[in-house]
N, C-alpha and C positions, 0 to 999 in steps of 0.2 A: 255777933257783934257787927260784923261787916254788913249784914243784911239790914240791921237797924240803921246803920249809918247811911246805907244807900237809900232807904225809904225817906230819910230826913233830907237827903241832898237834893239839890235842884236837878232838873232833867239833863242839863248839859254836863253836870258832874258825873251822873250815872253813866252816860254814854262815853265819856272819857275814860272812866275806869274800865269799862267793858273793852274798849279799843286797846287800851294800854296792855291788858293781859292776854291779848289774842295770840301772840307769838311765843309765850312762856313755854309751852309744851315742846315746840320745835327746838328752842334753845336748850332746854333740859335734855332732850334726846340727843342732840348734837354733842353736848358735853359728855354724856354717858358713853356714846360711841367712841369719842376721843380717849377717854380714860381706859375703856376696854382694849383699844388698839394699842395704847402704850403698854399696858399690862401684858398683852399678848406678845408684843415685841420683846419685852424684858424676859418673859419666860422662855421664848424661843432661844435667845442668846444664851441664857443660863443652861438650858437643856442641851444646846449644842456643845457648849464647853464641857459639861459634865460627861457627855457621851464621847467627846473627843479624848478626854483623859482616860476614861475606862477602856476605850479601844486601844490606846497605846499600851496600857498595862496588860491587856489581854493578849495583844500581839507579841509582847515580850515573853509572857509565860508560855504561849503556844510554841514560840521559837525555841524555847528552852527544853521542851519535852524531848528527851533522848539525846540532848547535847550538853556540853560542858563549857559554855562560853563565858566571857568575862561578866556579862550581865546576868547570868543565871545564878540563882541562889544555890548554895551548897547544901545538899540534903544532910540531915543529922545522921550521925553513925547508928547502926542498929543496936 
């Protein structure tokens, strides 16, 4: 459809359409890079928080091995 319209359009209109679309690829690539950067930052924050929580729980459990502190779970009777 566009090629038919370009053939029917005058030469100055064909040149204007070609010039207007010249930077579209650069703009699209820049938008894609920004979206990926924001997704990467969000994933980093979520991953860091998840690992921080898991590390605290693991440290507590390791500290309870062979100890009977207030934070340690009581083992069930045999």
